[in-house]
C-alpha positions as a printed NumPy array, in Angstrom:
array([[  9.903, -14.266, -90.196],
       [  8.596, -17.863, -90.423],
       [  5.779, -18.602, -87.873],
       [  5.902, -22.091, -86.164],
       [  2.972, -24.61 , -86.982],
       [  3.017, -25.76 , -83.549],
       [  0.369, -24.612, -81.091],
       [ -0.044, -20.971, -80.223],
       [  1.355, -19.492, -76.992],
       [ -0.601, -18.65 , -74.35 ],
       [  1.191, -16.284, -71.561],
       [ -0.605, -16.865, -68.456],
       [ -0.802, -14.73 , -65.124],
       [ -1.532, -15.889, -62.023],
       [ -2.454, -12.939, -59.341],
       [ -5.69 , -11.357, -60.991],
       [ -6.094, -14.122, -63.82 ],
       [ -5.451, -17.921, -62.093],
       [ -5.954, -16.416, -58.678],
       [ -8.395, -13.178, -58.166],
       [ -7.079, -10.319, -55.81 ],
       [ -8.963,  -9.775, -52.745],
       [-11.501,  -6.637, -52.975],
       [-10.111,  -3.955, -50.984],
       [-12.245,  -4.213, -47.968],
       [-10.676,  -7.876, -47.739],
       [ -7.069,  -7.394, -48.086],
       [ -6.236,  -8.252, -44.383],
       [ -6.274, -11.95 , -43.666],
       [ -8.92 , -11.862, -40.963],
       [-11.463,  -9.755, -43.241],
       [-11.041, -12.519, -46.232],
       [-13.957, -14.76 , -47.016],
       [-13.264, -17.071, -50.663],
       [-16.244, -15.582, -53.138],
       [-19.   , -17.867, -54.188],
       [-18.175, -19.904, -56.894],
       [-14.074, -20.127, -55.839],
       [-12.273, -22.551, -53.633],
       [ -8.811, -22.546, -51.797],
       [ -6.734, -24.989, -50.154],
       [ -5.308, -26.093, -46.666],
       [ -1.829, -24.79 , -47.344],
       [ -2.496, -21.773, -50.003],
       [ -0.776, -18.806, -49.457],
       [ -2.172, -15.694, -48.204],
       [ -4.848, -14.944, -50.366],
       [ -5.053, -17.478, -52.891],
       [ -8.029, -19.027, -54.388],
       [ -9.37 , -20.148, -57.666],
       [-12.611, -20.263, -59.858],
       [-13.992, -23.778, -59.158],
       [-13.887, -24.504, -62.746],
       [-10.247, -23.378, -63.44 ],
       [ -9.219, -27.062, -63.509],
       [-11.291, -27.607, -66.49 ],
       [-10.516, -24.474, -68.302],
       [ -7.088, -25.192, -68.009],
       [ -7.099, -28.514, -69.672],
       [ -9.356, -26.881, -72.178],
       [ -6.525, -24.108, -72.882],
       [ -3.804, -26.737, -72.697],
       [ -5.52 , -28.754, -75.76 ],
       [ -5.523, -25.334, -77.843],
       [ -2.123, -23.568, -76.878],
       [  1.32 , -24.224, -75.523],
       [  0.587, -22.636, -72.181],
       [  3.423, -20.709, -70.261],
       [  3.289, -19.217, -66.967],
       [  4.4  , -15.351, -67.115],
       [  4.026, -14.163, -63.661],
       [  6.428, -12.984, -61.313],
       [  5.818, -16.172, -59.259],
       [  7.843, -17.795, -62.318],
       [  8.994, -21.025, -60.734],
       [  6.79 , -20.879, -57.964],
       [  3.873, -21.008, -60.156],
       [  3.337, -24.652, -61.131],
       [  3.587, -25.711, -57.391],
       [  2.094, -22.765, -55.779],
       [ -0.787, -22.105, -57.854],
       [ -0.914, -24.409, -60.885],
       [ -0.599, -28.229, -58.73 ],
       [ -3.234, -27.657, -56.234],
       [ -5.514, -25.592, -58.685],
       [ -5.713, -28.945, -60.545],
       [ -4.146, -27.398, -63.771],
       [ -1.91 , -29.211, -66.181],
       [  1.908, -28.939, -65.696],
       [  3.035, -25.569, -67.322],
       [  6.422, -24.255, -67.711],
       [  7.073, -20.734, -66.676],
       [  8.734, -17.889, -68.322],
       [ 11.657, -16.653, -66.864],
       [ 11.439, -12.845, -65.963],
       [ 14.165, -10.314, -65.294],
       [ 13.649,  -7.801, -62.618],
       [ 16.922,  -5.834, -63.004],
       [ 15.516,  -3.1  , -64.737],
       [ 12.218,  -2.699, -63.368],
       [ 12.778,   0.605, -61.936],
       [ 13.197,   2.159, -65.455],
       [  9.87 ,   0.655, -66.771],
       [  6.629,   2.202, -67.287],
       [  4.108,  -0.655, -66.472],
       [  3.892,  -3.645, -64.493],
       [  3.458,  -5.747, -67.348],
       [  7.113,  -4.399, -69.325],
       [  9.386,  -6.671, -68.009],
       [  6.574,  -9.53 , -68.788],
       [  6.913,  -8.134, -72.458],
       [ 10.841,  -7.823, -72.748],
       [ 10.426, -12.091, -71.998],
       [  7.453, -12.691, -74.237],
       [  9.396, -10.655, -77.178],
       [ 12.676, -12.743, -76.472],
       [ 10.785, -16.   , -76.636],
       [  8.832, -15.142, -79.795],
       [ 11.899, -14.104, -81.562],
       [ 13.293, -17.662, -80.899],
       [ 10.026, -19.176, -81.663],
       [  7.854, -17.087, -83.503],
       [  3.681, -18.526, -83.354],
       [  0.541, -16.409, -82.807],
       [ -0.384, -16.058, -79.144],
       [ -2.486, -15.378, -76.748],
       [ -1.841, -13.401, -73.421],
       [ -4.097, -12.979, -70.153],
       [ -3.082, -10.512, -67.59 ],
       [ -4.76 ,  -8.049, -65.517],
       [ -2.246,  -5.485, -65.918],
       [ -2.912,  -5.209, -69.917],
       [ -4.156,  -1.58 , -70.474],
       [ -5.038,  -0.333, -73.872],
       [ -4.284,  -3.649, -75.581],
       [ -0.755,  -4.162, -74.011],
       [  2.553,  -2.518, -74.282],
       [  3.128,  -1.126, -77.551],
       [  5.73 ,  -3.301, -78.669],
       [  3.789,  -6.218, -78.079],
       [  0.966,  -4.827, -80.385],
       [  3.361,  -4.039, -82.951],
       [  4.661,  -7.752, -83.363],
       [  3.575,  -8.933, -86.581],
       [  1.804, -11.995, -85.521],
       [ -1.814, -12.937, -84.879],
       [ -2.444, -11.933, -81.151],
       [ -5.329, -11.938, -78.657],
       [ -4.499,  -9.841, -75.351],
       [ -7.092, -10.073, -72.632],
       [ -7.286,  -8.062, -69.413],
       [ -9.618,  -9.712, -66.859],
       [-10.968,  -7.881, -63.765],
       [ -8.445,  -8.609, -61.232],
       [-11.526,  -9.169, -58.61 ],
       [-12.913, -12.26 , -60.619],
       [ -9.641, -13.276, -62.564],
       [-10.121, -15.574, -65.642],
       [-13.787, -16.259, -66.544],
       [-15.655, -18.692, -69.07 ],
       [-15.755, -15.765, -71.5  ],
       [-12.066, -15.445, -71.78 ],
       [-11.719, -19.076, -72.035],
       [-14.245, -18.982, -74.918],
       [-12.265, -16.048, -76.558],
       [ -8.883, -17.742, -76.241],
       [-10.017, -21.01 , -77.517],
       [-12.152, -19.361, -80.643],
       [ -8.732, -17.37 , -81.298],
       [ -6.727, -20.657, -81.207],
       [ -9.255, -22.463, -83.285],
       [ -8.923, -19.599, -85.906],
       [ -4.757, -19.377, -86.147],
       [ -4.187, -23.443, -86.12 ]])
């Protein structure tokens, strides 16, 4: 397998990463408050808020990675979260939901799409998703490419520490 010398991939989720999930006590609209250090916008969907520094972090990540939205939001990610959050324009990875019933995890369909892309364009990669348990799906762990898989706390989403870990990884593999 020949590895591409371009920037590494970064597979980036929305819910629980770019946009934290409201804590259980705030699941109803009337109970919601935007946490300190986060922001929303007037036309945001039901519970969408982002860290105040997300736009800055996104630009930093964009310099080290070829970032691709890897989320069930798919084509809605760039305009529904990316643009209002001030993120660079990133493409999204098409995900198939046809066989979700037979999949054992909430990221299995993402893993299939990631593996398909890596087969066509193999490069080192990072993947940040709040559903990555035990290092991610086994078949992704077994890919013989440098990789960094991160699982943020879904109530806080991506943090400065995650950004630093990703940027350090990108510097090592570039």
